[in-house]
C-alpha positions as CSV (number, residue, x, y, z in Angstrom):
1,M,77.1,80.1,92.2
2,Q,75.0,79.7,95.3
3,S,73.0,82.8,96.4
4,S,73.0,84.0,100.1
5,T,70.9,86.1,102.3
6,K,72.6,89.1,104.1
7,I,71.6,91.3,107.1
8,D,72.8,94.7,108.2
9,W,75.2,95.4,110.9
10,K,76.2,98.5,112.5
11,P,79.4,100.0,110.8
12,G,82.7,98.6,112.1
13,T,86.1,97.5,111.3
14,M,85.7,94.2,109.6
15,I,88.3,94.3,107.0
16,Y,90.0,90.9,107.5
17,P,92.4,89.2,107.2
18,L,95.2,91.7,107.9
19,P,99.0,91.4,108.3
20,A,100.2,90.9,111.8
21,V,103.4,93.2,112.0
22,L,105.8,94.3,114.8
23,I,106.6,97.9,114.8
24,S,110.0,98.8,116.3
25,C,110.8,102.3,117.2
26,G,113.1,104.5,119.4
27,A,116.3,106.4,118.8
28,T,118.3,105.0,121.6
29,D,118.7,101.7,123.3
30,E,116.9,103.0,126.2
31,E,113.9,104.1,124.2
32,Y,113.7,101.1,121.9
33,N,110.2,99.5,121.9
34,I,108.2,97.0,119.9
35,F,104.4,96.8,119.5
36,T,102.0,94.7,117.5
37,V,100.0,96.5,114.7
38,S,97.3,95.0,112.3
39,W,95.9,98.4,111.2
40,V,98.7,98.8,108.5
41,G,98.6,99.0,104.8
42,T,100.0,100.2,101.4
43,I,99.1,103.8,100.1
44,C,101.4,104.4,97.2
45,T,104.0,102.7,94.9
46,D,106.1,105.7,93.8
47,P,107.2,106.9,96.2
48,P,106.7,103.7,98.3
49,M,104.3,104.8,101.2
50,C,102.4,103.1,103.9
51,Y,100.5,103.8,107.1
52,I,100.0,102.6,110.5
53,S,97.1,103.4,112.9
54,V,98.0,103.8,116.5
55,R,96.1,104.7,119.6
56,P,97.5,107.8,121.2
57,Q,97.4,106.0,124.6
58,R,100.0,103.5,123.5
59,H,103.6,103.7,124.9
60,S,105.1,103.9,121.4
61,Y,102.9,106.7,120.2
62,P,105.0,109.7,121.6
63,I,108.2,108.0,120.6
64,I,107.2,107.7,117.0
65,A,105.6,111.1,117.0
66,K,108.9,112.7,118.4
67,N,111.3,110.8,116.2
68,R,109.0,110.6,113.2
69,E,110.2,107.1,112.2
70,F,109.4,103.5,112.7
71,V,110.2,100.0,111.1
72,I,107.5,97.5,110.1
73,N,108.7,94.1,110.7
74,L,106.8,91.3,109.0
75,T,106.2,88.2,111.2
76,N,106.1,84.6,110.6
77,E,105.1,81.4,112.3
78,E,108.4,81.3,114.5
79,M,107.5,84.8,115.7
80,A,103.8,84.2,116.4
81,F,104.2,84.0,120.3
82,A,106.2,87.2,120.3
83,T,103.9,89.0,117.9
84,D,100.9,88.4,120.4
85,W,102.9,89.1,123.5
86,C,104.2,92.5,122.3
87,G,100.6,93.4,121.5
88,V,99.3,92.8,125.1
89,R,102.3,93.9,127.2
90,S,103.3,97.6,127.4
91,G,106.8,99.0,126.9
92,K,106.2,101.1,130.0
93,N,106.7,97.8,132.0
94,H,108.7,95.4,129.8
95,Q,112.0,95.4,127.8
96,K,110.4,93.5,124.9
97,F,113.5,93.0,122.9
98,A,115.2,91.2,125.8
99,E,112.2,89.4,127.2
100,M,111.1,87.9,123.8
101,H,114.7,87.1,122.8
102,L,114.6,89.4,119.8
103,T,117.6,91.2,118.4
104,P,117.7,94.9,117.6
105,G,119.5,95.4,114.3
106,K,120.7,98.6,112.7
107,S,118.7,100.4,110.2
108,N,120.3,101.9,107.2
109,Q,118.2,105.1,107.0
110,L,116.8,105.4,110.5
111,Q,117.8,105.5,114.2
112,A,114.9,103.1,115.0
113,P,116.1,99.5,115.0
114,I,114.9,96.6,112.8
115,I,114.0,93.2,114.3
116,Q,116.8,91.0,113.2
117,E,114.5,87.8,113.3
118,S,112.0,89.3,110.9
119,P,112.0,88.0,107.4
120,L,111.6,91.5,106.0
121,S,111.9,95.0,107.7
122,M,110.8,98.2,106.1
123,E,112.4,101.4,107.4
124,C,109.6,104.2,107.3
125,R,109.9,107.9,107.9
126,V,106.7,109.7,108.9
127,K,105.3,112.4,106.5
128,E,102.2,113.2,108.3
129,I,100.1,112.4,111.3
130,I,96.4,112.5,111.0
131,P,94.0,112.3,114.0
132,L,91.0,110.1,113.1
133,G,89.3,109.4,116.4
134,T,90.3,106.4,118.6
135,H,93.4,106.1,116.4
136,D,95.9,108.5,114.6
137,M,97.3,107.5,111.2
138,F,101.0,107.7,110.6
139,I,101.6,108.1,107.0
140,A,105.2,107.4,106.0
141,E,107.6,106.8,103.2
142,I,109.5,103.6,103.0
143,M,113.1,104.6,102.8
144,N,114.8,101.2,102.9
145,I,113.9,97.5,103.1
146,Q,116.2,94.8,104.7
147,A,115.4,91.3,103.7
148,D,116.4,87.9,105.1
149,T,118.8,86.4,102.6
150,R,117.3,82.9,103.2
151,F,114.2,84.0,101.4
152,I,115.8,85.7,98.4
153,D,115.6,83.8,95.1
154,E,119.3,83.5,93.9
155,T,118.1,83.4,90.2
156,T,115.5,86.2,90.0
157,G,116.5,88.2,93.2
158,Q,112.8,88.2,94.3
159,F,111.7,87.8,97.8
160,K,109.9,84.3,98.3
161,M,107.1,85.3,100.4
162,Q,105.5,81.9,100.4
163,E,108.6,80.4,102.0
164,A,108.8,83.0,104.8
165,K,105.7,81.4,106.4
166,L,104.1,84.8,107.2
167,I,101.1,85.0,109.6
168,A,97.8,86.9,109.3
169,Y,95.4,88.3,111.9
170,S,91.6,87.9,111.4
171,H,89.0,89.1,114.0
172,G,91.1,88.1,117.2
173,H,93.0,85.2,115.8
174,Y,96.3,84.6,114.2
175,Y,96.6,82.2,111.2
176,K,99.1,80.6,108.9
177,L,98.6,81.6,105.3
178,G,96.9,78.9,103.2
179,E,97.4,77.2,100.0
180,E,98.0,79.3,96.8
181,I,95.0,79.4,94.5
182,G,96.3,81.8,91.8
183,K,98.6,84.6,91.0
184,F,98.2,88.2,89.8
185,G,96.6,88.1,86.3
186,W,95.8,84.3,86.5
187,S,92.2,84.9,85.5
188,V,93.2,86.5,82.3
189,Q,95.8,83.9,81.5
190,K,93.3,81.2,82.1
191,K,90.9,82.7,79.6
192,R,93.8,83.2,77.2
193,S,94.9,79.7,77.4
194,A,91.4,78.4,76.9
195,T,91.1,80.6,73.8
196,M,94.3,79.4,72.4
197,Q,93.3,75.8,73.0
198,K,90.1,76.4,70.9
199,K,92.2,77.7,68.1
């Protein structure tokens, strides 16, 4: 393995790549809004919990804080333009669903809409809001998931992430996901296979 030389940088948010998701919120048609978030992640498996970090100045912040719910909509290559546009335009001045030709769908557990075009939508109920500095963290429980049937394996019932053509965000740029190089546990399986071959 090739050695490398490293230098110190000032502390910063350099955890990349990240998912590029569209957050939908609002309890009524008039209140509906969409905005782009990359500061999003998993917290817990049981119960299933996640977080998004949002600047208090954003138009959707008081909507989510009031209703205590939002939907995380995964995005794919077909939604790349809308994903960027919804991140640089404010809901104060734009009707984002209409202008991006996206369809508000009905959540099963929330008032907030899903984005019908998204390959997978997670309905989230806010449990806690933590002020952290420039952003506040919304910790939420995932109450329900709606998945596009095009990406459901008919045999296993699993969601075929690789076929959904999801996109990622890395340091100001959007990317397609690359070629698979392994799966969970593959390093152990490889060693096990080599051991079995020696026997």
